[in-house]
C-alpha positions, 0 to 999 in steps of 0.5 A: 254320355253329354246332355243336351244343355253340357253340349250347347255349353261347352259347344260355345265355350269351344268356339268362343276359346279358338275364335279368341285364340289369336289374341293370346299373346305374351303381351295380352293385358289382363283385363282381355284374359281375363274376359277370355278366360271368364267365358269358359268359367260360365259355361261351366257353371251354368251346367249343373255340377258333376258332384263326386261324392268327396268332402272335406267333411266327414259325411258331407253330401250336399251343399247345405247351410255353410258348404258349397261345391268347389270346381277343384279344376277352377276352370279359369284357370283351366281355360289358360291352359286350353288355349295354349294347347292346340291339342285341345283346342282344336279337337272338340271331342278332348275340348269335351273331354277337359270341359266335363272334367271341369265340372267335377266340385268336392263338397266343402265350407264355404271358408275353405272355397275362400281359402282355395280361391285365393292359395294360388294368388299366394302361393305356387300350389298345383292344383293336385296338391292344394286340398293337401297344401291347406290340410284339407283331409277328402272324404268319403262319406264318413270316411277318410280316404288315406294320404295317397289318395289325397292328391287330386285328381288332375290330369297329368298334362294341366299338372305338366303345363302348370307347372310352368305357368305358375311360374310365369304368375298366370300369364300367358306363356306361348303365342299360339296363333293360328295360321290363316291361308291367304294370297301371299304367294301369288304375289311374290 
């Protein structure tokens, strides 16, 4: 069940992405791209984090001294995925599911968080593999997760999209323009 606060931020984020989808095309300048994606990021950030119970340090539960919450799904990148996925952008229930998924966090050190932020700028690593790539082990409480569980829980559709998107330096890969009704057929 979504809280009232999260619902309001989610609905606003959905409306912002839908209303700006006509601007999303291959020639989009980076300032416009960033401003659109940051609106989604800010909405996710402004709702409380949903802690997964995972951390990169044994026993770390909270973001005390030197620790922080990592939204491992990178909401700004997820915004680009959503705007290029009409089946999500045009379906509020699917959008809400992804929005809530983006709230999930893993407790990491602040130094690790900086490494995670810089990772995709320097190396084409899929979200599901980024902790493993940086050799950050995941723990639940004091127990290290087995190797098969070191891969992050990421929606399959996102990973498929990201595989194509990473090759394009995180620039728009498709053009989705909402069809608008007009009177052209009446003037033929």
